[in-house]
C-alpha positions as CSV (number, residue, x, y, z in Angstrom):
1,M,110.4,98.1,80.6
2,A,111.5,98.9,84.1
3,E,108.7,101.6,84.4
4,S,105.9,99.1,83.5
5,E,107.4,96.5,85.9
6,R,107.4,99.1,88.7
7,E,103.8,100.0,88.1
8,Y,102.8,96.3,88.1
9,I,104.6,95.9,91.5
10,R,102.8,98.9,92.9
11,E,99.4,97.7,91.7
12,K,100.0,94.3,93.2
13,S,101.2,95.9,96.5
14,L,98.0,98.1,96.7
15,E,95.8,95.1,96.0
16,G,97.4,93.2,98.9
17,Q,97.0,96.1,101.2
18,A,93.2,96.4,100.3
19,S,92.8,92.7,100.7
20,A,94.5,92.9,104.2
21,R,92.4,95.9,105.2
22,E,89.2,93.8,104.3
23,R,90.4,90.9,106.6
24,G,91.0,93.4,109.4
25,W,94.8,93.6,109.2
26,H,96.5,96.9,109.7
27,G,100.0,97.8,108.6
28,G,102.4,99.9,110.7
29,R,103.9,99.7,114.1
30,P,101.5,98.6,116.9
31,K,100.5,101.2,119.5
32,V,102.3,100.9,122.8
33,V,100.2,103.5,124.5
34,D,96.6,102.9,125.1
35,D,93.9,105.5,125.8
36,D,93.8,104.7,129.5
37,M,97.6,105.2,129.8
38,A,97.5,108.3,127.9
39,D,94.6,109.8,130.2
40,Y,96.5,108.7,133.3
41,A,99.6,110.5,132.1
42,R,97.6,113.6,131.3
43,T,96.0,113.6,134.8
44,L,99.4,113.3,136.5
45,R,100.9,116.1,134.3
46,A,97.8,118.3,135.2
47,N,98.5,117.7,138.9
48,G,102.0,119.0,138.5
49,V,104.0,115.7,138.4
50,P,107.3,116.0,136.3
51,V,107.5,114.0,133.1
52,P,110.4,111.7,134.2
53,Q,108.3,110.6,137.3
54,I,105.3,110.0,134.9
55,A,107.4,107.8,132.8
56,S,108.4,105.8,135.7
57,K,104.9,105.1,136.7
58,L,103.7,103.8,133.4
59,V,104.1,100.4,132.2
60,I,103.7,99.0,128.6
61,T,101.1,96.4,128.6
62,S,101.5,94.8,125.0
63,G,104.0,94.2,122.4
64,K,107.7,93.2,122.6
65,N,108.3,95.8,125.3
66,K,105.6,94.4,127.6
67,G,106.4,95.2,131.2
68,Q,108.9,97.9,130.5
69,R,108.5,101.6,131.0
70,P,108.1,104.1,128.1
71,S,110.8,106.6,127.5
72,V,110.5,110.2,128.7
73,A,110.3,111.2,125.0
74,A,107.5,108.8,124.5
75,V,105.6,110.5,127.4
76,Y,106.2,113.9,126.0
77,R,104.7,112.7,122.7
78,I,101.7,111.4,124.6
79,L,101.2,114.6,126.4
80,A,101.6,116.6,123.1
81,A,99.0,114.6,121.4
82,R,95.6,116.2,121.8
83,T,92.4,115.7,120.2
84,P,92.2,118.0,117.2
85,R,90.4,121.2,117.6
86,P,88.1,122.5,114.9
87,T,89.5,125.3,112.9
88,V,87.9,128.7,113.3
89,R,88.0,130.7,110.2
90,P,88.1,134.4,110.7
91,D,85.2,136.4,109.6
92,P,86.1,138.5,106.5
93,A,83.7,141.2,107.5
94,A,85.6,141.7,110.7
95,R,88.8,142.7,108.8
96,Q,87.3,145.4,106.7
97,G,88.3,148.2,109.0
98,F,91.9,146.9,109.6
99,K,94.9,148.9,108.1
100,I,98.3,147.6,107.9
101,N,100.1,150.9,108.4
102,S,97.6,152.6,110.7
103,L,100.1,153.8,113.2
104,P,101.6,157.2,112.9
105,L,105.3,157.4,112.5
């Protein structure tokens, strides 16, 4: 009984999320940092500016914290977030001559 009720709740929840997505609504917490702010922070860091000083130069432009400064931890997250690089898979033919214990003891 409880299992079928839980499944019904789950189905209705997924339907509601799909309906909201169609209307352009997105769930989750809104982004505080826009692309311009992230680019500016990366530029400052590339020029050798310490992260606490970068945090003091940035201002949140939207949301309930509008007008405040992001935390130093948020700036570290901004700097750590990079565009994903494509994965390069090693060529299996290049490994044919490799031996694990090839060094003399």
